[in-house]
C-alpha positions as a printed NumPy array, in Angstrom:
array([[-109.06 ,    4.029,   -6.338],
       [-111.41 ,    6.853,   -6.839],
       [-111.213,   10.261,   -5.695],
       [-113.61 ,    9.555,   -2.256],
       [-111.759,    6.181,   -1.423],
       [-108.814,    7.362,   -1.664],
       [-109.75 ,   10.79 ,    1.432],
       [-111.971,    8.216,    3.328],
       [-108.652,    5.674,    3.541],
       [-106.521,    8.627,    4.073],
       [-109.747,    9.793,    7.393],
       [-109.02 ,    6.772,    8.483],
       [-105.047,    6.767,    8.598],
       [-105.447,    9.726,   10.548],
       [-107.873,    8.451,   12.613],
       [-105.419,    5.706,   13.673],
       [-102.97 ,    7.899,   14.344],
       [-104.599,   10.679,   16.679],
       [-104.385,    7.978,   19.374],
       [-100.949,    7.506,   18.9  ],
       [ -99.946,   11.228,   18.547],
       [-101.97 ,   12.372,   21.922],
       [ -99.911,    9.137,   23.859],
       [ -96.397,   10.371,   22.173],
       [ -97.241,   14.347,   23.484],
       [ -98.281,   12.944,   26.579],
       [ -95.49 ,   11.283,   27.365],
       [ -93.05 ,   13.906,   25.933],
       [ -95.262,   16.25 ,   28.731],
       [ -94.399,   13.647,   31.616],
       [ -97.963,   12.857,   31.621],
       [ -99.958,    9.876,   33.061],
       [-102.861,    8.383,   31.505],
       [-104.414,    8.178,   34.746],
       [-103.662,   12.461,   35.288],
       [-105.253,   13.502,   31.852],
       [-108.188,   10.909,   32.517],
       [-108.963,   13.162,   35.792],
       [-108.475,   16.602,   33.728],
       [-110.636,   15.024,   31.816],
       [-112.667,   13.964,   34.803],
       [-113.108,   10.333,   33.151],
       [-111.717,    6.765,   34.605],
       [-107.958,    5.849,   33.027],
       [-109.215,    2.77 ,   31.115],
       [-111.416,    5.215,   29.603],
       [-109.079,    7.359,   28.61 ],
       [-106.471,    4.568,   27.625],
       [-109.475,    3.337,   24.906],
       [-108.477,    6.774,   23.398],
       [-104.947,    6.444,   22.874],
       [-105.331,    2.765,   21.47 ],
       [-108.197,    4.175,   18.961],
       [-111.11 ,    1.974,   20.963],
       [-112.754,    5.392,   20.846],
       [-114.022,    8.098,   18.469],
       [-112.671,   11.491,   19.614],
       [-115.5  ,   13.847,   20.05 ],
       [-114.413,   17.565,   18.862],
       [-114.985,   18.465,   22.061],
       [-113.404,   15.893,   24.072],
       [-110.506,   15.992,   21.259],
       [-110.221,   20.399,   22.352],
       [-110.135,   19.277,   25.956],
       [-107.206,   17.103,   25.103],
       [-105.391,   19.458,   23.277],
       [-105.347,   22.147,   25.738],
       [-104.652,   19.626,   28.538],
       [-101.662,   18.907,   26.535],
       [-100.743,   21.969,   25.121],
       [-101.134,   21.812,   22.011],
       [-103.764,   22.738,   19.535],
       [-106.723,   20.523,   17.809],
       [-104.813,   20.414,   14.255],
       [-101.685,   19.335,   16.066],
       [-103.055,   16.062,   16.311],
       [-104.945,   15.494,   13.742],
       [-102.338,   16.749,   11.504],
       [ -99.539,   14.681,   10.05 ],
       [ -97.079,   16.317,   10.913],
       [ -95.55 ,   16.405,   13.603],
       [ -96.288,   18.337,   16.308],
       [ -93.888,   21.011,   17.229],
       [ -94.144,   21.544,   21.56 ],
       [ -92.894,   23.794,   23.677],
       [ -91.252,   21.678,   26.535],
       [ -90.778,   24.355,   28.905],
       [ -93.397,   26.193,   30.421],
       [ -93.375,   29.79 ,   32.013],
       [ -93.337,   29.209,   34.918],
       [ -89.943,   27.701,   35.696],
       [ -88.168,   30.948,   33.412],
       [ -86.51 ,   31.929,   36.604],
       [ -84.916,   28.305,   37.43 ],
       [ -84.225,   27.159,   33.73 ],
       [ -81.509,   31.103,   33.76 ],
       [ -79.782,   29.331,   36.445],
       [ -79.401,   26.132,   34.928],
       [ -78.22 ,   27.738,   31.674],
       [ -75.652,   29.784,   33.658],
       [ -74.451,   26.707,   35.941],
       [ -73.512,   25.295,   32.634],
       [ -72.103,   28.291,   30.537],
       [ -70.22 ,   28.269,   33.862],
       [ -69.242,   25.081,   33.961],
       [ -68.537,   25.349,   30.118],
       [ -66.298,   28.499,   30.998],
       [ -64.138,   26.283,   33.172],
       [ -64.058,   23.402,   30.577],
       [ -62.91 ,   25.469,   27.692],
       [ -60.306,   27.491,   30.095],
       [ -58.633,   24.096,   30.691],
       [ -58.885,   23.13 ,   27.011],
       [ -57.178,   26.248,   26.199],
       [ -54.319,   24.929,   28.438],
       [ -53.857,   22.141,   27.141],
       [ -53.927,   23.563,   23.388],
       [ -51.099,   25.527,   24.642],
       [ -48.974,   22.341,   25.799],
       [ -49.426,   21.077,   23.04 ],
       [ -48.405,   24.565,   20.498],
       [ -45.085,   23.908,   22.812],
       [ -44.235,   20.669,   22.377],
       [ -45.122,   21.048,   18.429],
       [ -42.838,   23.749,   18.862],
       [ -39.408,   21.879,   20.089],
       [ -40.643,   19.222,   17.884],
       [ -40.489,   21.54 ,   14.534],
       [ -36.829,   23.116,   15.743],
       [ -35.438,   19.688,   16.267],
       [ -36.615,   18.7  ,   13.453],
       [ -34.756,   21.724,   11.648],
       [ -31.922,   21.68 ,   13.594],
       [ -31.385,   17.508,   11.725],
       [ -32.242,   18.791,    8.501],
       [ -29.556,   21.634,    8.777],
       [ -26.555,   19.735,    9.955]])
């Protein structure tokens, strides 16, 4: 296979992956096809054809999709997995509250674990003392 054929084969594989990658990012964002179609000003079935690689993407449409999904066009075209920030800046305070709750719950759990550890240490100390007494007699 010559270099041109090899490059064309690679481009073909990338194009076959674009729709799948768009779908995966969309699903991770929790967006429906209807939502995407609405944002792009098209019918849902037209948008579906993008994800199933039945429609070739123009540069402009790729850019619009990337913007809606919060990624770069290169994230979509790249063979590498896209790095996606699933946190929105709008929910920062809510996220901080959630983290505080988790930390508080973990503190309680750790306190109980430490208490259990102390009980187990006392039990083992008594066993060691009893074994030492048997060895000494």
